[in-house]
C-alpha positions, 0 to 999 in steps of 0.5 A: 205643587202642581205645574204652572200654566196659563188660560186664555179667556175670550169673553165675547158677549155683553147682554145679561145671560138669563136662560139657555136661549141667550146663554153663550156658546162655550169652546174649551180648548185643552192643548196637550203638553203645551209649555210656558214658552211654546207660544209667540206671545210668551216670547217663543221662536214658534209663531202662533199668531192666532193663539196670540190674538186670543191672548191679546183680546182676552184675559190672561190668567197668570196664577192658574194651576194645573196638575203635573199629568193629563188624567189628573188635570182632565178629571179636575177640569171636567168634574170640578174637584181636586183630583185627590178627591177623585182618586185620580191624583197620580198617574195616567189612565191607559187601556190597561187600567180598570178604572176612570173618572168615578161614575158618581161624578157629575161632569161639566157636560152633565150640568150644561146639558141640563141647562139646555146646551148641546155638548160635544167632546173632540180629541183626547179622553183619557178618563177611563175606557174599560167600560162604556159607562166611562166613555164620553157619550155616557158622561154628559156629551151628546157626541164624541169624536176622538180617542180614549187612550193617553197617546197614539199615532197622529196618522194611523190613530193606533196605540200599541198596534190597535186602532183607538179612534171613535165617532161616538162609540163607532170605530173610525176606520177610514181616516188612516193617513189623515193628520189628527189635528186636521180631523179634530179641527173639522169635528169642532167645525162640524159641531159649530155648523150643527148648531140649532137654537140651543147653545153649544159646549165644545170640549176641544181636547187636541192631541197636539202637542203630545208625543209622538212628534209628528207634523206634515211637511208643509208645516215643517218647512216653516220651522228652522230650529237646529234641534230636531225635536223642536223643529217637529214640535214647531210644525205641530204648533203651526198646524194647531194654531191654524186650526184655532184660526179656522175655528174662530174664523168660522165663528165670525162668519156665522155671526157667533163669535160675539156670543161665544166664550173661548177658553184655552189651557194646557193640561200640564207643563211641557215635556222638554225632552220632546221639544217643548219649552217651559223657560224661564220656569223650572221643571217639566211635565210630571214635575211635583213642584211649581214650575 
């Protein structure tokens, strides 16, 4: 069976929704490799007050399942089908794979775009990159800011020595040394600030907290785990939680929070060898059983 996970819904609208003019904005956060016990509302030693606030004010889905790995979960999430119907039930799509989410599949971005939404993808893609047609701006997204592969360095934005960082289809060459969580938070803020009369859908697929374990010193100073990996993981979570806060604060400032659905999920179980915790559940990322 697939790994056990959690989704948080913040349903912040009250009027009946009948057209794109009064349809809610939607932000879908996918946190990479987040474990069951990696947020403080679950009892973790890592303090995540802003994610906690979403849980407290929203709806917690405790019987919600994801796949054991990122590409299967992301394909199911965007295409609305079990990944074995997509041919993507096993393994992770990297730059050496000549396939991806089938071009005959309609994504949630395609559907929402037809419904009058502006659509934006930020962060990790991991659903095919060997042809342009498999990349985000060909799959229903108006804009894309992020990387195509499964993982990369948080500062150099390289994988295997090669730059994998795009603004739409253009390489981003001037952000070497900037932490990706900061960049992705800003990209989400830019999409919110660019809102016109149409509602927006933002797919915010953060790189955190996937390996490699990297975090700015200002966050590491607030983490005190005796275990080196857990300490760095903690710093990554603090930066991520701050990013969530910045985004929700911007929505509040612009008067959009009450018209926005916020969804937060992981893509699979945590990688315990790299600082994550799924306690008290059994298993790990890539586990073919219920955690």
